[in-house]
C-alpha positions in Angstrom: 48.4 94.5 132.7 45.7 93.5 130.8 45.3 90.6 129.0 42.3 90.4 126.2 41.7 87.0 124.2 39.7 88.4 120.9 38.8 87.3 118.1 39.0 89.5 114.8 36.9 90.2 112.6 37.9 91.2 109.0 37.4 91.5 105.4 39.2 88.2 103.9 39.8 89.7 100.1 42.3 92.3 102.7 43.6 89.9 104.4 47.6 91.5 103.3 46.1 94.7 105.0 44.7 93.0 108.1 48.3 91.6 108.5 50.1 95.5 108.5 47.7 96.8 110.7 48.7 93.6 113.3 52.3 94.5 112.6 51.8 98.2 114.0 51.8 96.4 117.1 54.3 94.4 119.1 51.5 93.6 121.9 49.2 92.0 119.7 49.9 88.2 119.3 47.6 85.8 116.3 46.9 82.6 117.4 44.8 80.9 115.1 43.6 82.4 111.5 40.7 81.3 109.4 41.5 83.5 106.8 39.1 82.2 103.9 35.9 83.2 106.4 37.7 86.3 107.6 37.9 85.6 111.0 41.5 85.2 113.9 41.9 85.0 117.2 44.4 87.3 118.5 45.3 88.4 122.5 46.0 91.8 123.0 48.5 92.6 125.9 48.3 96.2 127.6 49.2 97.9 130.6 45.8 99.5 131.1 42.1 99.6 129.5 43.0 102.7 128.1 45.6 101.1 125.9 43.1 98.4 125.1 40.4 101.0 123.7 43.0 102.8 122.0 43.7 99.8 119.7 39.8 99.4 119.0 39.5 103.0 118.1 42.4 102.4 115.4 40.9 98.9 114.7 37.7 100.7 113.7 38.6 103.4 111.6 39.6 100.8 108.8 37.3 99.7 106.2 38.8 96.3 106.4 37.5 95.8 109.8 34.6 94.5 110.5 34.6 93.5 114.4 36.4 92.7 117.1 34.8 90.8 119.6 36.6 90.2 123.4 35.7 86.7 124.6 38.0 86.7 127.6 39.8 89.5 130.0 42.9 88.6 132.8 43.0 91.6 135.0 46.1 90.4 136.6 47.8 93.1 138.3 44.8 95.0 138.2 42.5 92.9 140.4 46.0 92.8 143.0 45.9 96.6 142.9 41.5 97.1 143.3 42.1 94.1 146.5 45.4 96.8 147.7 42.6 99.4 148.0 43.6 101.2 144.7 41.6 102.9 142.2 39.2 100.9 140.1 40.3 100.7 136.3 37.1 102.3 134.5 37.6 99.3 131.6 33.7 99.0 130.6 33.4 95.4 129.1 29.8 96.4 127.9 30.8 98.6 125.0 30.0 97.8 122.4 32.6 97.5 119.1 29.9 98.4 116.5 29.8 96.0 113.6 30.4 97.6 110.1 29.0 96.2 107.3 31.4 95.5 104.1 30.2 97.4 101.0 
């Protein structure tokens, strides 16, 4: 299980669309919102890095999402697997989520 703490930047005029997008995911929680400035703090709980990357890909397709910036990760069980001699996850935290410009 991986938990990512992230800031989601969005077009503040399309807040309702952001909410609809987030409702698709049972594994995303919102914590703080600054609707006027188009940002909110979210946590994503996923089984593995691929699941987080899939969410990122879904978000990047949306014209009202400006950026998704991860600022903390908790790898929990993943670290235990590595210490026990398991496979190291191929999670690349340096891979940027490219910032889009709003028209």
